[in-house]
C-alpha positions, 0 to 999 in steps of 0.5 A, a space after each residue: 795331657 799332663 806328660 805332654 805337659 811334663 815334656 814341655 817344661 823339661 825342654 823349655 826349663 826355668 832360667 832361675 832354677 837352673 841357677 843352682 845347676 853348674 853349666 860347665 864344670 867337671 860334672 857336665 863334662 862327666 856326664 856328656 863323656 860318659 854318655 858318649 862312651 857308653 852310647 858307643 859302645 851301647 852301638 857295638 853290642 846292638 851290632 853284636 846282638 843283631 849280627 849273631 841273630 843274623 848268623 843263628 837264623 842262616 845256621 838254622 836254615 842252611 844246615 836244616 835244608 841239607 844233609 850229607 850221605 857217605 858211602 863207603 864200599 870196595 872199589 867194585 861196588 862204590 858206583 853200584 852202591 852209589 846209583 842204588 843211594 841215588 834211586 833211593 833218595 830220589 823216590 824218598 818223600 821230602 828229597 828235593 834234590 841229591 847229587 854226588 860230589 865230584 873228585 874236585 869237590 871232595 878234594 877242596 873240602 879236604 885241602 884245608 887238612 891234606 893241601 891242595 894236591 891230594 890224590 882223591 882218585 888213589 885213596 879209599 875216600 867214601 863217596 859223598 852225596 849232598 841231599 837238599 830238602 824240600 820245605 816239608 823235609 824228610 823222615 831221618 829214621 825212615 830214610 835210614 832203615 831204607 839205606 841200611 836195607 839197600 846201601 849197606 855201606 851208607 851212613 846218613 848225617 842229617 847235621 842235627 849234631 853239628 846244627 844245634 850247637 851252633 844255633 845255640 852258640 849263636 843265641 848265647 852270643 846274642 843273649 850276651 849282647 843284650 846283657 851288655 847293653 843292660 850293663 851299659 844302661 846301668 853304669 850310665 845310670 850310676 855315673 850320672 847319679 853320682 856327677 848329679 849328687 856331686 852337683 847339689 853337694 856343690 851348691 847346697 848354699 844356692 839351694 838353701 837360698 831358694 828354699 828361704 824364698 819358698 822353692 820346693 823341693 820338686 821345683 829345684 829337682 826339675 833343674 837338675 833333671 832338664 840339665 842332666 837329662 839334655 847332657 845325656 842326651 847330647 853325649 849320647 848323640 855324639 856317641 852314637 854317630 861315632 859307633 855308626 861311623 866306626 861300624 861303617 869302617 869296618 871290613 865288609 864280609 864279602 872283602 875279608 869273610 868271617 863273622 866278626 867282618 860281618 860285625 854291622 847293621 842290614 837294611 832297616 837294622 840301621 834305625 836301631 842306633 837312633 833309639 839310643 839317645 832317647 834312651 840314654 835320656 830316659 836313663 839320666 832323667 830317671 837316675 837323675 829324678 831319684 837321686 836329686 830328690 833323695 839328696 835334698 830330702 837328706 839336706 833339708 
């Protein structure tokens, strides 16, 4: 009940006490602009964190379910070793599917490095077999032992050395997004604190008059807290709206491809930016209240 009463007082305000807070001027514009700019950046930091989370999950799931078997053998033995490898894979528990890549598929894999006209059939290129695991997965050590005994020219790559660095990099990017949001909140608190202290210093004469008529520091501070909190919420709402529009204007993933074009929100994640204005209000409330009480004690 006390919290609800404080919230009501914060929203209602006190016209007499608010005379000590300048309704316009430098501090008002600075608070609103700072909250709007930081909220705009927070939208992109949140989008970065969520996008890298999706990327890490996708890399982990896609690479974890697939493996590649490479067969290097003389031309006359390639077909026989391929059949033997497919038979080993067919009888391996945990392997859901195994198929050799066609010449066109291997040409497509090599095209970025050697161009589109690579004569795959005339080159001693190893045969690649794509392995798809089921949910239980297979035992890589056991499969390597069987292949070494039955298909000497086969080399199994379970993508572990590729998957782990990619997932780790995506995790660090997600952490970077979270750290960025924390720094944005700290910078917002610092700027609002400076604006509140400037307003308090500019209205020192009015504050002295209020004290002469019996006003307590908490009464005066409440007026500053309300005014600066509302300014921060309004500015953060404008910045959040601008950030959402900017994210919507980014190229779509299917139009341009790549990670940066997928920087955005998906599904219910679009609700996350809506928490930015209330958070900005909470930061402004805490920063302004601390700054106001500290400055009023210094002026007494």
